[in-house]
Z-matrix of the N, CA and C atoms (Angstrom, degrees):
N
C 1 1.452
C 2 1.523 1 110.01
N 3 1.334 2 115.45 1 134.05
C 4 1.460 3 120.49 2 -178.37
C 5 1.527 4 110.86 3 -126.57
N 6 1.313 5 115.30 4 157.72
C 7 1.455 6 121.27 5 178.01
C 8 1.520 7 109.88 6 -83.64
N 9 1.327 8 115.80 7 127.12
C 10 1.463 9 121.91 8 178.20
C 11 1.520 10 107.97 9 -143.35
N 12 1.321 11 115.49 10 169.15
C 13 1.465 12 120.64 11 171.32
C 14 1.516 13 107.58 12 -124.18
N 15 1.328 14 115.55 13 95.09
C 16 1.455 15 121.14 14 179.49
C 17 1.514 16 113.14 15 92.11
N 18 1.319 17 117.70 16 -55.00
C 19 1.456 18 120.70 17 177.65
C 20 1.527 19 109.07 18 -155.29
N 21 1.331 20 115.25 19 164.08
C 22 1.463 21 120.23 20 -169.85
C 23 1.526 22 113.13 21 -119.41
N 24 1.331 23 117.96 22 29.50
C 25 1.459 24 118.41 23 -173.71
C 26 1.521 25 114.44 24 -125.93
N 27 1.315 26 118.09 25 -46.75
C 28 1.462 27 120.13 26 -160.27
C 29 1.519 28 114.34 27 -86.02
N 30 1.347 29 117.01 28 -48.55
C 31 1.462 30 119.29 29 -166.56
C 32 1.527 31 111.18 30 -112.72
N 33 1.304 32 116.49 31 83.40
C 34 1.460 33 120.49 32 176.97
C 35 1.516 34 109.85 33 -58.85
N 36 1.320 35 115.90 34 132.99
C 37 1.451 36 120.73 35 -178.67
C 38 1.508 37 114.04 36 85.37
N 39 1.330 38 117.35 37 -8.52
C 40 1.464 39 121.47 38 178.18
C 41 1.519 40 110.29 39 -116.53
N 42 1.336 41 116.93 40 -59.72
C 43 1.463 42 119.79 41 178.82
C 44 1.523 43 112.24 42 -95.20
N 45 1.310 44 117.77 43 -11.71
C 46 1.456 45 120.46 44 173.12
C 47 1.523 46 108.62 45 -155.82
N 48 1.317 47 115.16 46 159.40
C 49 1.462 48 120.76 47 -176.13
C 50 1.529 49 110.62 48 -91.69
N 51 1.295 50 115.42 49 154.35
C 52 1.455 51 122.30 50 169.51
C 53 1.519 52 108.24 51 -120.14
N 54 1.335 53 120.07 52 124.84
C 55 1.460 54 125.09 53 -5.03
C 56 1.531 55 111.28 54 -66.41
N 57 1.316 56 116.24 55 154.49
C 58 1.459 57 120.35 56 -179.48
C 59 1.521 58 110.60 57 -61.90
N 60 1.313 59 114.93 58 142.38
C 61 1.460 60 121.02 59 -177.30
C 62 1.525 61 109.20 60 -105.92
N 63 1.317 62 116.70 61 122.10
C 64 1.460 63 120.05 62 176.25
C 65 1.520 64 109.52 63 -71.85
N 66 1.322 65 115.85 64 150.14
C 67 1.461 66 119.47 65 179.37
C 68 1.515 67 110.74 66 -65.46
N 69 1.331 68 117.26 67 -47.69
C 70 1.465 69 118.20 68 -176.98
C 71 1.524 70 110.99 69 -65.81
N 72 1.338 71 117.75 70 -34.40
C 73 1.458 72 119.64 71 178.09
C 74 1.515 73 112.34 72 -66.73
N 75 1.325 74 116.23 73 -40.55
C 76 1.462 75 120.38 74 178.56
C 77 1.519 76 110.92 75 -67.72
N 78 1.337 77 116.38 76 -41.87
C 79 1.461 78 118.88 77 178.59
C 80 1.527 79 111.00 78 -67.04
N 81 1.332 80 117.12 79 -32.22
C 82 1.464 81 119.74 80 174.66
C 83 1.530 82 110.50 81 -62.41
N 84 1.328 83 116.76 82 -38.83
C 85 1.463 84 120.59 83 175.94
C 86 1.522 85 110.97 84 -60.78
N 87 1.332 86 116.78 85 -40.74
C 88 1.465 87 121.02 86 177.88
C 89 1.525 88 110.35 87 -63.90
N 90 1.327 89 117.04 88 -46.30
C 91 1.467 90 120.91 89 179.63
C 92 1.526 91 110.46 90 -61.77
N 93 1.313 92 117.27 91 -43.95
C 94 1.469 93 120.30 92 179.06
C 95 1.527 94 110.79 93 -62.73
N 96 1.333 95 116.91 94 -39.16
C 97 1.464 96 120.72 95 176.71
C 98 1.528 97 110.43 96 -61.37
N 99 1.318 98 117.06 97 -45.69
C 100 1.463 99 120.03 98 -178.99
C 101 1.523 100 111.36 99 -64.45
N 102 1.307 101 117.34 100 -38.43
C 103 1.463 102 119.75 101 178.08
C 104 1.522 103 111.60 102 -65.82
N 105 1.324 104 116.62 103 -30.72
C 106 1.468 105 120.76 104 179.14
C 107 1.522 106 112.35 105 -84.04
N 108 1.332 107 117.75 106 -15.15
C 109 1.464 108 122.43 107 -177.01
C 110 1.532 109 108.61 108 -132.52
N 111 1.319 110 117.66 109 82.24
C 112 1.470 111 121.52 110 -169.84
C 113 1.523 112 115.59 111 -69.79
N 114 1.326 113 118.95 112 -3.80
C 115 1.465 114 120.64 113 177.19
C 116 1.529 115 112.35 114 -101.70
N 117 1.318 116 117.85 115 2.13
C 118 1.464 117 121.54 116 -176.29
C 119 1.527 118 111.37 117 -97.49
N 120 1.341 119 115.09 118 149.52
C 121 1.464 120 123.36 119 175.33
C 122 1.524 121 107.54 120 -126.31
N 123 1.322 122 117.49 121 135.26
C 124 1.468 123 122.58 122 -178.37
C 125 1.527 124 109.38 123 -124.07
N 126 1.333 125 115.89 124 136.85
C 127 1.460 126 122.37 125 173.37
C 128 1.520 127 108.76 126 -119.08
N 129 1.328 128 116.68 127 134.40
C 130 1.463 129 122.67 128 -179.72
C 131 1.524 130 108.63 129 -120.98
N 132 1.334 131 116.45 130 127.76
C 133 1.465 132 122.46 131 174.92
C 134 1.529 133 108.33 132 -107.42
N 135 1.325 134 115.99 133 125.21
C 136 1.457 135 121.47 134 -177.85
C 137 1.523 136 110.90 135 -104.21
N 138 1.330 137 116.28 136 127.27
C 139 1.459 138 121.55 137 164.29
C 140 1.524 139 104.95 138 -90.80
N 141 1.315 140 116.42 139 104.97
C 142 1.458 141 123.22 140 -154.28
C 143 1.530 142 111.39 141 -104.68
N 144 1.333 143 116.36 142 121.58
C 145 1.465 144 121.47 143 -179.94
C 146 1.525 145 112.51 144 -120.49
N 147 1.314 146 117.74 145 17.99
C 148 1.461 147 121.50 146 -178.63
C 149 1.521 148 109.37 147 -118.25
N 150 1.318 149 116.24 148 169.10
C 151 1.460 150 120.54 149 176.54
C 152 1.522 151 109.85 150 -78.82
N 153 1.331 152 115.42 151 163.19
C 154 1.462 153 119.66 152 176.98
C 155 1.525 154 110.56 153 -61.37
N 156 1.323 155 117.27 154 -36.89
C 157 1.461 156 120.28 155 179.08
C 158 1.522 157 111.25 156 -65.40
N 159 1.319 158 116.77 157 -43.42
C 160 1.468 159 119.80 158 178.02
C 161 1.523 160 111.24 159 -62.56
N 162 1.331 161 116.04 160 -41.84
C 163 1.463 162 119.25 161 178.63
C 164 1.517 163 110.34 162 -64.36
N 165 1.338 164 116.74 163 -44.48
C 166 1.457 165 120.33 164 179.04
C 167 1.516 166 112.21 165 -60.00
N 168 1.325 167 116.90 166 -41.56
C 169 1.468 168 120.29 167 178.55
C 170 1.523 169 110.95 168 -61.87
N 171 1.319 170 116.53 169 -39.74
C 172 1.461 171 120.15 170 179.91
C 173 1.527 172 111.12 171 -69.89
N 174 1.325 173 116.61 172 -42.66
C 175 1.463 174 119.95 173 178.74
C 176 1.525 175 111.31 174 -61.45
N 177 1.326 176 116.97 175 -34.80
C 178 1.468 177 120.41 176 -177.79
C 179 1.525 178 112.23 177 -66.49
N 180 1.311 179 117.53 178 -15.26
C 181 1.463 180 121.59 179 -179.85
C 182 1.529 181 112.60 180 -88.23
N 183 1.326 182 117.02 181 -5.11
C 184 1.468 183 120.92 182 -176.15
C 185 1.522 184 108.96 183 -92.26
N 186 1.313 185 117.03 184 111.97
C 187 1.457 186 122.08 185 -178.45
C 188 1.534 187 110.87 186 -69.23
N 189 1.333 188 115.71 187 131.80
C 190 1.460 189 120.43 188 175.92
C 191 1.509 190 114.74 189 81.29
N 192 1.337 191 118.13 190 6.46
C 193 1.466 192 120.60 191 -177.31
C 194 1.523 193 112.08 192 -66.15
N 195 1.327 194 117.24 193 -46.50
C 196 1.467 195 120.03 194 -174.04
C 197 1.520 196 112.16 195 -59.43
N 198 1.323 197 116.72 196 -35.39
C 199 1.464 198 119.94 197 -178.18
C 200 1.523 199 112.23 198 -66.75
N 201 1.323 200 117.18 199 -25.90
C 202 1.467 201 121.38 200 -175.85
C 203 1.523 202 113.73 201 -102.05
N 204 1.327 203 117.65 202 -19.35
C 205 1.459 204 121.29 203 -169.45
C 206 1.525 205 111.66 204 -73.47
N 207 1.328 206 115.53 205 126.24
C 208 1.464 207 121.81 206 176.77
C 209 1.521 208 109.23 207 -82.88
N 210 1.344 209 115.71 208 128.24
C 211 1.464 210 121.67 209 177.65
C 212 1.530 211 108.41 210 -118.18
N 213 1.325 212 117.90 211 114.52
C 214 1.469 213 120.01 212 -174.30
C 215 1.515 214 113.95 213 -63.42
N 216 1.335 215 117.56 214 -29.38
C 217 1.460 216 119.11 215 179.28
C 218 1.526 217 110.97 216 -66.18
N 219 1.324 218 117.18 217 -36.85
C 220 1.465 219 120.84 218 179.08
C 221 1.522 220 111.79 219 -67.27
N 222 1.327 221 117.08 220 -22.32
C 223 1.463 222 122.29 221 -179.82
C 224 1.525 223 111.98 222 -102.71
N 225 1.316 224 116.45 223 3.10
C 226 1.470 225 120.65 224 178.19
C 227 1.531 226 111.34 225 52.77
N 228 1.320 227 115.59 226 46.19
C 229 1.459 228 121.42 227 -173.24
C 230 1.523 229 112.09 228 -62.51
N 231 1.307 230 117.97 229 -36.55
C 232 1.470 231 120.63 230 -178.12
C 233 1.521 232 112.30 231 -60.39
N 234 1.321 233 116.59 232 -33.55
C 235 1.462 234 120.65 233 -178.53
C 236 1.526 235 112.92 234 -97.52
N 237 1.326 236 117.24 235 -32.53
C 238 1.461 237 120.29 236 -172.50
C 239 1.529 238 113.64 237 -107.47
N 240 1.323 239 117.47 238 -7.74
C 241 1.456 240 120.30 239 -178.79
C 242 1.520 241 111.85 240 85.88
N 243 1.320 242 114.47 241 172.55
C 244 1.463 243 120.47 242 -179.04
C 245 1.524 244 110.81 243 -73.05
N 246 1.327 245 117.90 244 140.48
C 247 1.467 246 119.66 245 174.51
C 248 1.520 247 110.76 246 -69.14
N 249 1.321 248 115.49 247 157.66
C 250 1.455 249 120.38 248 174.08
C 251 1.529 250 110.16 249 -75.36
N 252 1.310 251 114.63 250 161.65
C 253 1.462 252 118.98 251 178.91
C 254 1.524 253 111.31 252 -57.10
N 255 1.332 254 116.18 253 -39.64
C 256 1.464 255 119.15 254 -179.82
C 257 1.524 256 111.35 255 -62.49
N 258 1.325 257 116.75 256 -33.27
C 259 1.464 258 120.16 257 178.29
C 260 1.526 259 111.05 258 -71.11
N 261 1.326 260 116.83 259 -40.86
C 262 1.462 261 119.89 260 176.82
C 263 1.526 262 110.70 261 -60.93
N 264 1.327 263 115.41 262 -44.47
C 265 1.461 264 119.99 263 -179.58
C 266 1.523 265 110.50 264 -65.13
N 267 1.332 266 116.58 265 -43.67
C 268 1.454 267 120.39 266 -179.68
C 269 1.518 268 113.07 267 -62.20
N 270 1.337 269 116.17 268 -36.10
C 271 1.465 270 120.90 269 -179.27
C 272 1.525 271 112.68 270 -86.33
N 273 1.331 272 116.78 271 -10.07
C 274 1.455 273 120.33 272 -178.65
C 275 1.511 274 114.38 273 77.42
N 276 1.324 275 117.52 274 10.05
C 277 1.472 276 121.21 275 179.66
C 278 1.528 277 107.97 276 -96.32
N 279 1.314 278 115.71 277 82.12
C 280 1.465 279 121.19 278 -165.98
C 281 1.527 280 113.71 279 -114.92
N 282 1.332 281 116.57 280 15.90
C 283 1.466 282 120.54 281 176.99
C 284 1.524 283 109.27 282 -128.63
N 285 1.341 284 116.27 283 118.75
C 286 1.456 285 122.57 284 177.73
C 287 1.522 286 108.44 285 -110.38
N 288 1.325 287 116.76 286 128.49
C 289 1.461 288 122.26 287 179.15
C 290 1.519 289 109.81 288 -116.31
N 291 1.332 290 116.15 289 130.28
C 292 1.464 291 122.54 290 176.07
C 293 1.529 292 108.86 291 -122.79
N 294 1.327 293 115.78 292 149.75
C 295 1.456 294 122.31 293 174.78
C 296 1.518 295 109.41 294 -134.19
N 297 1.338 296 116.10 295 157.31
C 298 1.459 297 119.44 296 173.59
C 299 1.530 298 111.72 297 -91.83
N 300 1.337 299 116.37 298 14.20
C 301 1.462 300 122.44 299 172.97
C 302 1.524 301 109.17 300 -114.76
N 303 1.338 302 115.88 301 145.25
C 304 1.465 303 120.39 302 -168.08
C 305 1.521 304 114.67 303 -90.45
N 306 1.323 305 119.02 304 -14.88
C 307 1.464 306 120.01 305 -166.71
C 308 1.517 307 113.82 306 -101.00
N 309 1.329 308 117.38 307 34.41
C 310 1.458 309 118.62 308 -179.05
C 311 1.520 310 113.65 309 -134.78
N 312 1.327 311 116.11 310 19.26
C 313 1.467 312 118.73 311 178.77
C 314 1.526 313 111.21 312 -67.09
N 315 1.340 314 117.80 313 -26.10
C 316 1.468 315 119.85 314 176.54
C 317 1.526 316 111.50 315 -65.25
N 318 1.319 317 116.67 316 -16.69
C 319 1.464 318 121.51 317 177.29
C 320 1.527 319 112.04 318 -88.77
N 321 1.330 320 116.78 319 -3.68
C 322 1.459 321 120.09 320 -174.01
C 323 1.507 322 113.02 321 87.27
N 324 1.343 323 116.61 322 14.98
C 325 1.464 324 122.40 323 179.56
C 326 1.523 325 107.67 324 -108.37
N 327 1.319 326 116.91 325 112.76
C 328 1.458 327 122.26 326 -173.20
C 329 1.524 328 111.33 327 -77.00
N 330 1.318 329 116.35 328 140.62
C 331 1.462 330 122.14 329 174.02
C 332 1.517 331 107.54 330 -78.65
N 333 1.329 332 116.94 331 116.09
C 334 1.465 333 119.78 332 -170.34
C 335 1.523 334 112.81 333 -58.78
N 336 1.312 335 117.64 334 -35.13
C 337 1.463 336 120.46 335 -177.76
C 338 1.523 337 112.69 336 -68.72
N 339 1.339 338 116.90 337 -20.07
C 340 1.464 339 120.86 338 177.08
C 341 1.518 340 112.96 339 -85.17
N 342 1.339 341 116.65 340 -22.06
C 343 1.459 342 119.80 341 -169.06
C 344 1.524 343 114.26 342 -120.32
N 345 1.319 344 117.51 343 -12.24
C 346 1.463 345 120.05 344 -174.98
C 347 1.521 346 111.09 345 -133.36
N 348 1.322 347 115.44 346 165.30
C 349 1.462 348 122.56 347 159.96
C 350 1.522 349 106.40 348 -111.60
N 351 1.327 350 115.85 349 153.61
C 352 1.457 351 119.42 350 -175.80
C 353 1.515 352 109.83 351 -151.73
N 354 1.327 353 115.77 352 140.10
C 355 1.464 354 119.02 353 175.07
C 356 1.525 355 110.45 354 -83.99
N 357 1.337 356 115.88 355 161.08
C 358 1.461 357 120.20 356 174.77
C 359 1.519 358 108.32 357 -63.40
N 360 1.317 359 116.20 358 136.36
C 361 1.462 360 120.83 359 -164.22
C 362 1.522 361 114.75 360 -75.22
N 363 1.338 362 119.10 361 -26.17
C 364 1.466 363 120.54 362 -167.50
C 365 1.525 364 113.17 363 -88.45
N 366 1.327 365 115.55 364 140.62
C 367 1.461 366 122.71 365 170.55
C 368 1.528 367 112.00 366 -85.74
N 369 1.326 368 117.14 367 5.28
C 370 1.459 369 121.32 368 -179.67
C 371 1.514 370 112.56 369 89.62
N 372 1.322 371 116.01 370 167.73
C 373 1.465 372 121.06 371 -176.24
C 374 1.527 373 112.55 372 -58.61
N 375 1.326 374 117.13 373 -35.81
C 376 1.466 375 121.21 374 -178.27
C 377 1.524 376 112.81 375 -98.35
N 378 1.321 377 116.75 376 -1.34
C 379 1.457 378 120.33 377 178.68
C 380 1.506 379 114.49 378 74.84
N 381 1.333 380 117.84 379 18.16
C 382 1.467 381 120.17 380 -176.49
C 383 1.525 382 113.84 381 -112.99
N 384 1.321 383 117.36 382 9.19
C 385 1.464 384 120.33 383 177.62
C 386 1.526 385 108.79 384 -92.75
N 387 1.318 386 115.66 385 90.04
C 388 1.464 387 120.42 386 -177.71
C 389 1.526 388 111.97 387 -95.95
N 390 1.324 389 117.23 388 9.45
C 391 1.463 390 119.06 389 174.59
C 392 1.524 391 109.00 390 -61.28
N 393 1.304 392 116.43 391 158.05
C 394 1.461 393 120.17 392 -177.23
C 395 1.525 394 107.94 393 -123.81
N 396 1.324 395 115.98 394 89.36
C 397 1.465 396 121.45 395 -179.42
C 398 1.520 397 108.91 396 -109.03
N 399 1.315 398 115.64 397 155.66
C 400 1.449 399 119.65 398 -175.04
C 401 1.525 400 112.11 399 -66.95
N 402 1.292 401 114.78 400 148.33
C 403 1.463 402 121.49 401 174.88
C 404 1.525 403 110.89 402 -74.47
N 405 1.341 404 116.29 403 -32.29
C 406 1.464 405 121.66 404 -176.65
C 407 1.524 406 108.69 405 -117.21
N 408 1.311 407 117.06 406 121.35
C 409 1.468 408 120.59 407 -174.20
C 410 1.522 409 112.70 408 -61.74
N 411 1.322 410 117.72 409 -26.96
C 412 1.464 411 120.67 410 -178.98
C 413 1.527 412 113.10 411 -95.99
N 414 1.334 413 117.33 412 5.55
C 415 1.473 414 121.30 413 176.61
C 416 1.525 415 107.81 414 -130.96
N 417 1.333 416 118.52 415 86.42
C 418 1.466 417 120.83 416 -179.75
C 419 1.523 418 111.47 417 -64.99
N 420 1.317 419 115.82 418 154.40
C 421 1.463 420 120.12 419 -178.34
C 422 1.518 421 112.65 420 -62.64
N 423 1.329 422 117.05 421 -29.14
C 424 1.466 423 119.96 422 -178.75
C 425 1.525 424 111.99 423 -99.34
N 426 1.307 425 116.93 424 25.53
C 427 1.468 426 120.88 425 -177.82
C 428 1.524 427 110.94 426 -58.27
N 429 1.320 428 115.52 427 135.77
C 430 1.459 429 122.64 428 177.90
C 431 1.525 430 109.05 429 -116.66
N 432 1.332 431 116.69 430 136.42
C 433 1.460 432 121.95 431 177.24
C 434 1.521 433 108.39 432 -135.68
N 435 1.327 434 118.12 433 138.11
C 436 1.467 435 120.85 434 -176.93
C 437 1.528 436 111.80 435 -57.76
N 438 1.317 437 116.28 436 121.75
C 439 1.451 438 121.68 437 174.57
C 440 1.514 439 115.89 438 74.54
N 441 1.333 440 117.52 439 3.05
C 442 1.465 441 119.44 440 -175.41
C 443 1.516 442 110.12 441 -142.21
N 444 1.318 443 115.83 442 133.57
C 445 1.460 444 121.48 443 178.27
C 446 1.520 445 109.12 444 -121.94
N 447 1.308 446 115.82 445 119.97
C 448 1.456 447 120.60 446 -179.83
C 449 1.534 448 111.45 447 -67.94
N 450 1.314 449 116.13 448 151.37
C 451 1.451 450 120.87 449 170.52
C 452 1.527 451 109.10 450 -74.12
N 453 1.318 452 116.73 451 150.10
C 454 1.464 453 122.53 452 -176.30
C 455 1.525 454 109.27 453 -112.09
N 456 1.326 455 115.65 454 115.40
C 457 1.462 456 122.32 455 175.44
C 458 1.517 457 109.27 456 -100.80
N 459 1.325 458 116.97 457 119.72
C 460 1.460 459 121.49 458 178.04
C 461 1.524 460 109.72 459 -107.51
N 462 1.330 461 115.96 460 121.20
C 463 1.461 462 121.72 461 177.16
C 464 1.525 463 109.98 462 -102.10
N 465 1.326 464 115.67 463 144.31
C 466 1.470 465 122.00 464 -174.97
C 467 1.523 466 107.05 465 -144.62
N 468 1.351 467 116.64 466 79.68
C 469 1.458 468 121.62 467 -172.24
C 470 1.523 469 111.67 468 -131.34
N 471 1.315 470 115.74 469 154.96
C 472 1.461 471 121.96 470 165.30
C 473 1.533 472 108.89 471 -85.95
N 474 1.339 473 115.27 472 165.25
C 475 1.462 474 119.07 473 175.14
C 476 1.524 475 111.56 474 -62.92
N 477 1.326 476 116.03 475 -36.50
C 478 1.464 477 121.48 476 176.82
C 479 1.525 478 107.68 477 -124.94
N 480 1.334 479 118.65 478 115.89
C 481 1.463 480 120.13 479 -177.45
C 482 1.523 481 112.23 480 -72.98
N 483 1.332 482 116.27 481 131.02
C 484 1.465 483 121.74 482 173.93
C 485 1.523 484 108.62 483 -141.11
N 486 1.310 485 115.74 484 156.07
C 487 1.460 486 121.03 485 177.91
C 488 1.527 487 110.43 486 -62.34
N 489 1.318 488 117.24 487 -41.71
C 490 1.467 489 120.91 488 -178.30
C 491 1.525 490 110.98 489 -61.47
N 492 1.329 491 116.97 490 -46.59
C 493 1.461 492 119.69 491 -179.98
C 494 1.521 493 111.84 492 -65.98
N 495 1.320 494 116.83 493 -36.92
C 496 1.462 495 119.12 494 178.83
C 497 1.519 496 111.29 495 -64.71
N 498 1.335 497 117.06 496 -33.84
C 499 1.462 498 120.34 497 176.36
C 500 1.525 499 111.52 498 -65.15
N 501 1.314 500 117.61 499 -26.20
C 502 1.465 501 121.61 500 176.60
C 503 1.522 502 112.47 501 -84.19
N 504 1.327 503 116.57 502 -30.87
C 505 1.468 504 120.97 503 -167.92
C 506 1.522 505 114.69 504 -98.02
N 507 1.331 506 118.64 505 -23.93
C 508 1.458 507 120.43 506 -163.21
C 509 1.523 508 115.40 507 -94.62
N 510 1.327 509 118.59 508 12.60
C 511 1.457 510 120.60 509 178.68
C 512 1.507 511 112.31 510 -116.39
N 513 1.328 512 116.50 511 -113.56
C 514 1.466 513 120.50 512 -176.94
C 515 1.527 514 112.07 513 -62.27
N 516 1.315 515 117.56 514 -31.13
C 517 1.470 516 120.69 515 178.57
C 518 1.526 517 110.69 516 -62.38
N 519 1.307 518 117.01 517 -43.82
C 520 1.462 519 121.52 518 177.14
C 521 1.523 520 111.06 519 -64.84
N 522 1.321 521 116.09 520 -46.55
C 523 1.468 522 120.37 521 -178.61
C 524 1.523 523 111.18 522 -61.88
N 525 1.332 524 116.76 523 -44.66
C 526 1.463 525 120.50 524 179.47
C 527 1.525 526 111.25 525 -65.81
N 528 1.312 527 116.62 526 -37.82
C 529 1.465 528 118.84 527 -179.73
C 530 1.524 529 111.21 528 -64.70
N 531 1.318 530 116.42 529 -41.11
C 532 1.464 531 119.31 530 176.78
C 533 1.521 532 110.35 531 -59.52
N 534 1.326 533 116.46 532 -50.92
C 535 1.461 534 120.79 533 -172.39
C 536 1.524 535 113.44 534 -74.81
N 537 1.322 536 117.12 535 -34.95
C 538 1.462 537 120.30 536 -172.35
C 539 1.525 538 113.94 537 -99.12
N 540 1.331 539 117.27 538 -23.68
C 541 1.460 540 120.09 539 -175.91
C 542 1.531 541 112.67 540 -117.65
N 543 1.319 542 116.31 541 -59.41
C 544 1.463 543 119.16 542 -169.89
C 545 1.527 544 113.26 543 -75.24
N 546 1.316 545 116.74 544 -39.76
C 547 1.466 546 118.18 545 178.41
C 548 1.526 547 111.38 546 -60.90
N 549 1.332 548 120.82 547 -50.23
C 550 1.469 549 119.98 548 176.90
C 551 1.531 550 112.83 549 -61.83
N 552 1.338 551 117.55 550 -39.26
C 553 1.467 552 120.19 551 -178.02
C 554 1.517 553 112.36 552 -65.18
N 555 1.324 554 116.66 553 -26.72
C 556 1.462 555 121.33 554 -178.20
C 557 1.524 556 112.54 555 -94.89
N 558 1.315 557 117.29 556 20.70
C 559 1.460 558 119.51 557 178.44
C 560 1.504 559 113.20 558 78.97
N 561 1.341 560 115.96 559 35.00
C 562 1.466 561 122.82 560 177.52
C 563 1.527 562 112.02 561 65.30
N 564 1.311 563 115.62 562 40.21
C 565 1.471 564 120.04 563 176.29
C 566 1.518 565 109.35 564 -127.76
N 567 1.325 566 114.96 565 148.06
C 568 1.456 567 121.60 566 -179.91
C 569 1.525 568 110.75 567 -82.31
N 570 1.330 569 117.20 568 154.85
C 571 1.466 570 119.42 569 175.48
C 572 1.522 571 111.86 570 -68.80
N 573 1.322 572 115.27 571 145.18
C 574 1.462 573 121.27 572 172.37
C 575 1.519 574 111.55 573 -82.80
N 576 1.322 575 116.25 574 -30.73
C 577 1.461 576 122.36 575 179.47
C 578 1.525 577 108.64 576 -130.24
N 579 1.326 578 116.57 577 136.08
C 580 1.463 579 122.36 578 176.86
C 581 1.528 580 107.59 579 -121.56
N 582 1.334 581 116.26 580 118.14
C 583 1.465 582 121.37 581 -176.75
C 584 1.524 583 110.07 582 -108.72
N 585 1.331 584 116.22 583 122.47
C 586 1.465 585 122.34 584 177.69
C 587 1.526 586 108.79 585 -133.31
N 588 1.322 587 116.47 586 167.51
C 589 1.461 588 121.79 587 170.09
C 590 1.529 589 109.04 588 -93.28
N 591 1.332 590 116.76 589 142.96
C 592 1.475 591 122.24 590 175.39
C 593 1.537 592 110.46 591 52.79
N 594 1.324 593 115.12 592 67.15
C 595 1.468 594 120.33 593 -170.19
C 596 1.525 595 113.61 594 -66.17
N 597 1.308 596 118.31 595 -15.94
C 598 1.472 597 120.10 596 178.88
C 599 1.527 598 112.39 597 -85.44
N 600 1.322 599 117.04 598 -3.60
C 601 1.464 600 121.66 599 -176.16
C 602 1.519 601 109.59 600 -108.24
N 603 1.348 602 117.13 601 139.35
C 604 1.465 603 121.03 602 177.83
C 605 1.525 604 108.99 603 -153.03
N 606 1.332 605 115.48 604 -177.38
C 607 1.463 606 120.48 605 179.19
C 608 1.531 607 110.09 606 -84.37
N 609 1.325 608 117.28 607 -164.22
C 610 1.466 609 121.44 608 -176.57
C 611 1.526 610 112.58 609 -97.27
N 612 1.320 611 117.26 610 13.79
C 613 1.467 612 120.66 611 -176.26
C 614 1.519 613 113.15 612 -74.61
N 615 1.326 614 116.56 613 -15.84
C 616 1.457 615 120.22 614 -173.33
C 617 1.513 616 112.79 615 94.13
N 618 1.326 617 116.91 616 -10.30
C 619 1.461 618 121.46 617 176.65
C 620 1.524 619 108.91 618 -95.16
N 621 1.309 620 116.13 619 129.46
C 622 1.457 621 122.43 620 177.03
C 623 1.522 622 108.61 621 -121.30
N 624 1.335 623 118.89 622 162.75
C 625 1.462 624 118.54 623 174.66
C 626 1.523 625 112.63 624 -53.28
N 627 1.333 626 116.49 625 -39.98
C 628 1.458 627 119.15 626 179.04
C 629 1.515 628 113.20 627 -64.24
N 630 1.330 629 117.57 628 -44.15
C 631 1.468 630 120.05 629 -179.39
C 632 1.525 631 111.18 630 -69.67
N 633 1.332 632 116.79 631 -32.84
C 634 1.464 633 120.29 632 178.88
C 635 1.523 634 110.20 633 -68.32
N 636 1.321 635 117.45 634 -42.91
C 637 1.466 636 120.41 635 176.54
C 638 1.526 637 110.45 636 -64.23
N 639 1.331 638 117.21 637 -37.69
C 640 1.465 639 119.64 638 176.55
C 641 1.525 640 111.07 639 -61.88
N 642 1.325 641 117.28 640 -38.22
C 643 1.469 642 121.24 641 174.54
C 644 1.520 643 111.11 642 -60.04
N 645 1.322 644 115.95 643 -46.69
C 646 1.466 645 120.28 644 179.84
C 647 1.523 646 110.84 645 -61.24
N 648 1.321 647 116.73 646 -43.46
C 649 1.462 648 120.14 647 179.92
C 650 1.521 649 111.35 648 -63.32
N 651 1.330 650 116.55 649 -35.84
C 652 1.461 651 120.40 650 -176.88
C 653 1.521 652 112.59 651 -69.41
N 654 1.327 653 117.71 652 -26.53
C 655 1.459 654 118.80 653 -178.03
C 656 1.525 655 113.08 654 -103.37
N 657 1.316 656 116.49 655 10.68
C 658 1.467 657 120.89 656 177.42
C 659 1.521 658 110.35 657 -124.28
């Protein structure tokens, strides 16, 4: 299994890396990082094109994964809510895995549609569609469930990622979209995850993806 974006053949350096990166090797790097940094928590979202068996076989090759993997059923998340970051760190369960396929929760890989709300990922062809509409028509961003609050994933991407577009999108435009569009659309709540392209790049406003996420963390 290898990491790709959409397909693994045509566009080296765009849809896949050279040299190609195996999934289990990359996840091993994540596990090794977490073991070396005991105060960090990592979440991985998979756009999944393999079978549950193939994914399970790959996960089984990652040394130390089980000790770090957060399993919501073991924490009774549906009834008790999500643990705080300090609780995850204290328990050592500092790796959360999500997939867009439903049949792998027995592997400890959460089906994103069951556990999160998410906006539609694209800013449109011209990058000017900053509305915040749900990705899934049957899961509104402001969905309420008794005793359980879904995590909110906010995506902020162009149809085709480029450094130039990220320099336009990743500063004040991102910050304003969170505050003026996505926060109200999600029932006056901030996103738990903010996904952008080229996260180290921003405009000249002084706001960067990192500083914007730090703002969100400070008020939650």
